[in-house]
C-alpha positions as CSV (number, residue, x, y, z in Angstrom):
1,M,-14.3,-8.0,-4.1
2,Q,-15.5,-8.3,-0.5
3,T,-12.0,-8.1,0.7
4,L,-11.3,-5.1,-1.4
5,N,-14.2,-3.3,-0.1
6,E,-13.2,-4.3,3.6
7,F,-9.8,-2.8,3.0
8,L,-11.1,0.5,1.6
9,E,-13.6,0.6,4.5
10,Q,-10.9,0.4,7.0
11,A,-8.5,2.6,5.3
12,Y,-11.0,5.3,5.1
13,D,-12.8,4.8,8.5
14,Q,-9.9,6.3,10.6
15,R,-9.4,9.7,12.2
16,F,-6.1,11.1,10.9
17,G,-7.0,14.9,11.5
18,P,-7.4,17.8,9.1
19,L,-3.9,17.8,7.6
20,V,-4.1,14.1,6.5
21,D,-6.4,13.1,3.6
22,P,-5.7,9.4,2.7
23,R,-6.5,8.4,-0.8
24,V,-6.6,4.8,-2.3
25,A,-6.3,4.0,-5.9
26,F,-5.7,0.7,-7.6
27,I,-3.1,0.6,-10.5
28,T,-4.9,-0.6,-13.5
29,S,-2.4,0.3,-16.2
30,L,1.3,0.7,-16.5
31,T,0.8,3.6,-18.8
32,S,-0.8,6.8,-18.1
33,P,-3.4,7.4,-16.6
34,Y,-2.5,4.4,-14.5
35,I,-5.6,4.5,-12.4
36,E,-9.3,4.6,-13.0
37,G,-9.9,7.2,-10.4
38,L,-9.8,7.1,-6.6
39,A,-11.3,4.0,-5.0
40,S,-14.2,4.2,-2.3
41,P,-16.3,1.5,-0.8
42,P,-18.4,-0.1,-2.1
43,L,-16.6,-1.1,-5.3
44,S,-19.2,-2.3,-8.0
45,S,-16.6,-4.2,-9.8
46,T,-13.2,-5.7,-9.3
47,P,-10.3,-3.4,-10.7
48,K,-8.4,-4.9,-13.6
49,L,-4.8,-5.3,-12.8
50,P,-1.9,-4.9,-15.2
51,E,-0.5,-8.5,-16.0
52,P,2.9,-8.0,-15.0
53,L,1.9,-7.2,-11.5
54,L,-0.4,-10.3,-11.2
55,D,1.6,-13.0,-9.0
56,A,4.7,-10.6,-8.9
57,N,6.7,-11.0,-5.8
58,P,7.5,-7.8,-3.8
59,V,10.8,-7.3,-5.3
60,D,9.4,-7.5,-8.8
61,C,6.5,-5.3,-7.8
62,D,9.2,-2.6,-6.6
63,A,11.1,-2.9,-9.9
64,I,7.9,-2.3,-11.8
65,V,6.7,0.6,-9.7
66,R,10.1,2.3,-9.7
67,S,10.2,1.9,-13.5
68,C,6.8,3.0,-14.3
69,F,6.2,5.9,-11.8
70,P,9.8,7.5,-11.4
71,D,8.3,10.9,-11.4
72,S,6.6,12.0,-8.2
73,T,5.0,14.9,-10.1
74,L,2.9,12.7,-12.0
75,E,-0.9,13.5,-12.1
76,P,-2.5,11.7,-10.4
77,K,0.3,11.7,-7.8
78,L,1.6,8.1,-7.4
79,N,4.3,7.5,-4.7
80,H,6.8,5.0,-6.0
81,N,8.5,5.1,-2.6
82,R,5.5,3.9,-0.4
83,Y,2.8,1.6,-1.6
84,I,0.6,-1.4,-0.5
85,I,0.9,-4.8,-2.1
86,M,-2.0,-7.1,-1.9
87,D,-1.1,-10.9,-2.2
88,E,-2.3,-14.4,-1.6
89,Y,-2.5,-13.7,2.2
90,T,-4.7,-10.6,1.8
91,E,-7.8,-12.7,1.2
92,K,-7.4,-15.5,3.7
93,E,-5.7,-13.2,6.6
94,K,-6.9,-9.9,5.8
95,T,-3.5,-8.5,5.8
96,V,-1.3,-6.6,3.1
97,I,2.3,-5.7,2.7
98,I,3.6,-2.1,3.0
99,A,6.5,-1.5,0.8
100,L,9.0,1.3,1.3
101,N,12.0,1.9,-0.5
102,S,13.3,5.4,0.6
103,E,14.3,5.1,4.2
104,N,17.5,3.0,4.0
105,D,19.4,4.1,0.9
106,G,16.8,2.5,-1.4
107,Q,16.7,-0.8,0.4
108,L,13.2,-2.3,0.1
109,L,11.4,-2.7,3.4
110,L,8.3,-4.9,3.7
111,V,6.0,-5.1,6.6
112,R,2.9,-7.2,6.7
113,T,0.0,-5.4,8.6
114,N,-3.6,-5.7,8.9
115,F,-5.8,-3.3,6.9
116,K,-5.9,-0.6,9.5
117,G,-2.2,-0.6,9.8
118,A,-1.6,-0.3,6.1
119,V,-2.8,3.4,5.7
120,L,-1.0,4.3,8.8
121,G,2.2,2.8,7.7
122,L,2.1,4.7,4.4
123,L,1.3,7.9,6.2
124,A,3.7,7.3,9.2
125,P,7.1,8.4,7.8
126,G,5.8,11.8,6.7
127,N,3.2,12.4,9.5
128,T,4.0,10.6,12.7
129,G,7.8,10.0,12.9
130,L,7.2,6.3,13.0
131,F,9.5,4.7,10.5
132,M,9.1,1.5,8.5
133,E,12.2,-0.1,10.0
134,E,10.6,0.3,13.6
135,M,7.5,-1.1,12.2
136,A,9.2,-4.1,11.0
137,D,11.1,-4.6,14.1
138,D,7.8,-4.3,16.1
139,G,6.1,-6.7,13.5
140,A,8.7,-9.3,14.0
141,K,8.1,-9.5,17.8
142,M,4.4,-9.9,17.3
143,E,2.2,-13.1,16.6
144,K,2.5,-14.1,13.1
145,G,5.0,-11.5,12.5
146,L,2.3,-8.8,11.9
147,Y,2.4,-5.0,12.7
148,I,-1.0,-4.6,14.2
149,V,-2.8,-1.4,15.0
């Protein structure tokens, strides 16, 4: 739970400006309402994740996300084109995977980044002009293959 709180603290501890209001939620169900509300630090308990997402690889996560959240008008609004995956490296390296499946004709792009870079990566395509493909290329040139903010 300490790592989840660190992630949330770093996600919300950024200055994005008045037009950007990042919100983080953990998927707790594959049926509506999907989440138990927005997550803010400190969490008092670890969110219970749906069984199919546990130990799923990024390609499987993408298939689950696309099938469960196909409509971007859902409330709460869940973006099935851009999301964060936490995996076995999240705890030990303090990194997450940003997944994006809308830039290159539905091709799944994955970028491993530090916690601060994760929220920027989700917001980048719509707000900064930075694209995931560029982030992936930059990350491949960095130490450990990470896109670091």
